[in-house]
C-alpha positions in Angstrom: 103.1 68.9 72.4 100.6 66.2 73.3 97.2 66.4 71.6 93.9 64.4 71.7 93.4 63.8 68.0 90.4 62.1 66.4 90.1 62.1 62.6 86.8 61.4 61.0 85.4 62.5 57.6 88.4 64.7 57.0 87.8 66.8 60.0 90.5 66.9 62.6 89.4 67.3 66.2 92.9 67.8 67.5 92.8 69.6 70.9 96.0 71.2 72.2 96.6 70.7 75.9 94.5 73.6 77.2 96.0 73.4 80.6 99.4 74.5 79.4 98.8 78.2 79.2 97.1 78.1 82.6 100.0 76.2 84.1 102.4 78.7 82.6 100.4 81.6 84.1 100.2 79.9 87.5 103.9 79.2 87.5 104.6 82.8 86.5 102.3 84.1 89.2 103.8 81.9 91.8 107.3 82.9 90.7 106.5 86.6 91.1 104.9 86.0 94.4 107.8 84.1 95.7 110.2 86.7 94.4 108.2 89.5 96.2 108.6 87.5 99.5 112.1 86.0 99.2 114.0 89.2 98.2 112.6 91.5 100.9 113.2 88.7 103.5 116.7 88.4 102.3 117.2 92.1 102.6 115.8 91.9 106.1 118.2 89.2 107.1 121.2 91.0 105.7 120.0 94.1 107.7 120.0 92.0 110.9 123.5 90.8 110.2 124.8 94.3 109.6 123.0 95.6 112.7 124.7 92.7 114.7 128.1 93.8 113.4 127.3 97.4 114.4 126.4 96.5 118.0 129.4 94.1 118.2 131.7 97.0 117.5 130.0 98.8 120.4 131.0 95.9 122.6 127.5 94.3 122.9 126.8 90.7 122.1 124.5 90.6 119.0 122.9 87.4 120.3 121.8 89.2 123.4 120.4 92.0 121.3 118.4 89.7 119.1 117.1 87.7 122.2 115.9 90.9 123.9 114.3 92.1 120.7 112.3 88.9 120.6 111.4 89.1 124.2 110.5 92.7 124.0 108.2 92.3 121.0 106.5 88.9 121.4 108.0 87.4 124.6 104.9 88.0 126.7 101.3 89.0 126.4 102.2 92.5 127.5 104.9 92.7 124.8 102.5 91.4 122.1 100.0 94.1 123.0 102.7 96.7 123.0 103.7 95.6 119.6 100.2 95.7 118.3 99.6 99.2 119.7 102.8 100.5 118.1 101.9 98.8 114.8 98.4 100.5 114.6 99.5 103.9 113.3 102.1 102.3 111.1 99.5 100.4 109.2 97.6 103.5 108.3 100.6 105.8 107.6 102.1 103.1 105.4 99.0 103.2 103.2 99.8 106.9 102.6 102.8 105.7 100.6 101.5 102.4 99.3 98.3 103.6 97.7 99.7 106.4 95.6 102.4 104.0 94.4 99.7 102.0 92.7 99.2 105.1 90.5 102.9 105.7 90.0 103.3 108.4 92.6 105.9 108.4 95.4 104.3 110.2 98.3 106.4 110.5 101.5 104.2 113.0 103.3 102.4 110.7 105.7 103.8 112.4 108.7 102.2 115.7 107.6 98.8 114.1 107.0 99.1 112.3 110.3 99.7 115.6 112.2 97.0 117.6 110.3 94.5 114.8 110.9 95.2 114.7 114.6 95.0 118.5 114.9 91.8 118.8 113.0 90.2 116.0 114.9 90.9 117.5 118.3 89.8 121.0 117.0 86.4 119.7 116.2 86.2 117.1 119.1 86.8 119.5 122.0 83.8 121.8 121.3 81.6 118.9 120.2 82.3 116.8 123.3 80.2 119.0 125.5 77.1 118.8 123.4 77.0 115.4 121.5 76.9 111.7 122.4 80.2 109.8 122.5 79.5 107.9 119.2 78.8 111.1 117.3 81.9 112.8 118.7 84.1 109.9 117.6 82.6 109.6 114.2 82.8 113.4 113.5 86.4 113.4 114.7 87.3 110.4 112.4 85.6 112.0 109.4 87.3 115.4 110.1 90.7 113.8 110.5 90.4 111.8 107.4 89.1 114.8 105.4 92.0 117.0 106.6 94.6 114.3 105.7 92.9 113.7 102.4 93.0 117.4 101.4 96.6 117.7 102.5 98.0 114.9 100.4 95.7 115.7 97.5 97.6 119.0 97.3 100.7 117.0 96.3 98.7 115.0 93.8 97.2 118.2 92.2 100.6 119.9 92.0 102.0 116.8 90.3 99.3 116.5 87.7 98.5 120.1 86.8 101.9 121.8 87.5 104.4 118.9 87.1 105.8 119.4 90.6 107.6 116.3 91.9 105.2 114.7 94.4 108.0 113.3 96.5 109.5 116.8 97.2 106.1 118.6 97.5 104.7 116.0 100.0 107.9 116.3 102.1 107.7 120.1 102.1 104.1 119.9 103.0 105.1 117.8 106.0 107.4 120.5 107.3 104.6 123.1 106.8 102.0 120.9 108.7 104.4 120.4 111.6 105.0 124.1 111.8 101.3 124.9 111.7 100.7 122.2 114.3 103.3 123.6 116.7 102.0 127.1 116.2 98.4 126.2 117.0 99.2 123.8 119.9 101.6 126.3 121.6 99.3 129.2 120.8 95.5 129.5 120.3 94.7 126.0 121.4 97.2 125.6 124.2 95.9 124.3 127.6 97.3 126.8 130.2 97.8 123.8 132.5 100.3 122.2 130.2 103.6 123.7 131.2 106.6 121.6 130.2 105.0 120.0 127.2 102.5 122.3 125.5 99.3 120.6 124.4 95.6 121.3 123.8 92.9 120.7 126.3 92.3 117.0 126.8 89.3 115.2 125.5 86.9 114.0 128.2 87.7 110.4 129.2 84.2 109.3 128.1 85.0 110.4 124.5 88.2 108.5 124.1 88.4 105.5 121.9 88.4 102.4 124.1 90.3 99.1 123.8 89.4 95.9 122.0 87.6 93.6 124.5 90.1 91.4 126.3 93.1 93.3 125.1 95.0 96.4 126.1 95.0 97.5 122.5 92.8 100.3 121.1 90.4 100.0 118.3 92.8 101.8 115.9 94.3 98.5 115.1 91.0 97.2 113.7 90.5 100.5 111.8 93.9 100.0 110.1 93.3 96.3 109.2 89.9 97.1 107.8 91.3 100.0 105.8 94.0 97.7 104.4 91.5 95.0 103.3 89.2 97.6 101.7 92.2 99.2 99.9 93.3 95.8 98.6 89.8 95.1 97.3 89.5 98.5 95.7 92.9 98.5 93.9 93.0 94.8 92.8 89.4 93.8 92.4 87.6 96.8 90.9 87.6 98.7 87.6 88.8 101.9 89.5 91.8 100.0 90.9 92.6 98.7 87.4 92.4 102.2 86.0 94.6 103.5 88.8 97.2 100.8 88.2 97.1 101.6 84.5 97.8 105.2 85.2 100.8 104.1 87.3 102.0 101.8 84.6 101.7 104.1 81.6 100.0 107.5 82.1 100.2 108.2 78.4 98.4 105.0 77.5 95.9 105.7 80.2 95.1 109.1 78.6 94.8 107.5 75.1 92.4 105.0 76.6 90.3 108.0 77.8 90.9 107.6 81.5 90.5 110.7 83.6 94.0 110.7 84.9 93.7 113.9 86.9 90.6 112.7 88.8 92.2 109.3 89.5 95.4 110.9 90.9 93.3 113.2 93.1 91.2 110.3 94.4 94.2 108.0 95.1 96.1 110.7 96.9 93.1 111.7 98.9 92.5 108.1 100.0 96.2 107.9 101.0 95.9 111.1 103.0 92.7 109.9 104.6 94.5 106.8 106.0 97.2 108.9 107.6 94.7 111.4 108.8 92.7 108.6 110.5 95.9 107.5 112.2 96.4 111.0 113.6 92.8 111.1 114.9 93.3 107.7 116.6 96.6 108.9 118.2 94.7 111.9 119.7 91.5 110.0 120.7 93.0 106.7 121.8 96.6 107.2 122.9 97.3 110.8 124.0 93.9 112.2 124.7 95.1 115.6 123.4 97.3 117.0 120.7 100.9 117.8 121.8 104.3 118.1 120.3 105.0 114.5 120.9 102.5 113.6 118.1 105.2 114.2 115.5 107.0 111.0 116.6 108.0 109.8 113.1 105.1 107.4 112.5 104.7 108.8 109.0 108.4 108.3 108.1 108.4 104.8 109.5 105.3 104.1 107.4 107.4 104.8 104.3 109.7 102.0 105.2 106.8 99.7 106.0 105.3 100.4 102.6 108.6 99.7 100.8 109.2 96.4 102.6 105.5 95.4 101.8 106.2 96.1 98.1 103.3 98.6 98.2 100.8 95.8 98.8 98.0 96.9 101.2 97.6 93.4 102.6 101.4 92.9 103.1 101.4 96.2 105.0 99.7 94.5 108.0 102.4 91.9 108.9 105.3 94.3 108.0 103.8 96.9 110.4 103.6 94.3 113.1 107.3 93.6 112.5 108.3 97.3 112.9 105.9 97.6 115.8 107.8 94.8 117.5 111.2 96.5 116.7 109.9 99.7 118.3 108.5 97.9 121.3 111.8 96.2 122.0 113.7 99.5 122.3 112.9 100.1 125.9 114.0 96.6 126.9 117.3 97.0 125.1 117.9 100.2 127.0 117.1 98.6 130.4 119.0 95.3 130.0 121.9 96.2 127.7 122.2 99.9 128.4 121.7 100.7 124.7 120.1 104.0 123.7 116.4 103.7 123.1 117.0 105.1 119.6 119.2 102.2 118.7 116.3 100.6 116.9 116.3 103.6 114.6 119.7 102.5 113.4 118.2 99.1 112.5 115.3 100.7 110.7 117.8 102.9 108.7 119.8 99.8 107.7 116.7 98.0 106.6 115.6 101.0 104.5 118.9 101.1 102.7 118.9 97.3 102.1 115.4 97.3 100.8 116.2 100.1 98.3 119.3 98.1 97.3 117.3 94.9 96.9 115.1 96.5 94.2 117.9 96.0 91.7 117.6 92.2 92.2 114.1 91.8 91.0 113.9 89.9 87.7 117.5 88.8 87.9 117.0 85.3 89.3 116.0 82.5 86.9 114.6 80.4 89.7 111.6 82.8 89.8 111.0 82.5 86.1 108.9 79.7 84.6 110.6 77.5 82.1 108.8 77.2 78.8 108.1 73.8 77.5 
């Protein structure tokens, strides 16, 4: 190893190359970052190939399918706006899985928090709309939706920490409970008598709905999701709380020995996750549907799980991945019109992607190209 040595008076001033450890660290960090990008992208490409084989067996040219998927997602300004609109709830529901993963929890109940948040928001928004300014109505609805979603997912965190109940199972069961409660309320005490074929609540006044971003036909929910992702990234990767949460996720026993309040951290993390999905439900009610109806349970929470997995649970990576799946969803209608494919065909692609992403997890750490060579 090269040194800068000067000997005088019996004292050696030999200095090892101080840059070596830093270079090693940089190379290791770059290797891990590259691995986190390349392997999921490879899984995505394999998924597209398998989906192409699937549609080929159905007698449809895969090239035509891919072409219309591109046109339907980013082929025009209308398509781009449709993609961004569909991506908005996915950004927030994906955080419901991505954030608890930092603390070692696997929460898949985003759909439940989404539904509860939307129902709570409309329940407080309808009576408030007649007496309060628009800004107050929207803020109260957002806070209520977030609080409801936070409390709902925090139940799974509390059961996991204090009773040892598997959070994956409990959050999924809570989703079924929330949808049942939602349907009961919407079709019962809060039903609008004018809604016949599709039961729903009374609609919010048009003045109290969340508007669109200036110059775009995309509601402000997109901005809410992006800001939430950036704030979550800063919290979990640039604060002492985030370090503590990731320490709990890495080794709960070591975290307890270090004196960390594991229970409180689990509750805070799961509450933040539920708040994100609850905000998505509020936005769906106040910006898209204008009321709460059975069509709210459209699977945004379950697609958010896939978004979080493909993003490797990174809050910032959630944003582009949500755009990807928003584009896939936006292209479904065009595939149906041009190729006579069922609109749900894109769900097959999403399912294939999910399986491939899970399978690709076994590849991490196996390729030497992503490992730095020691000198």
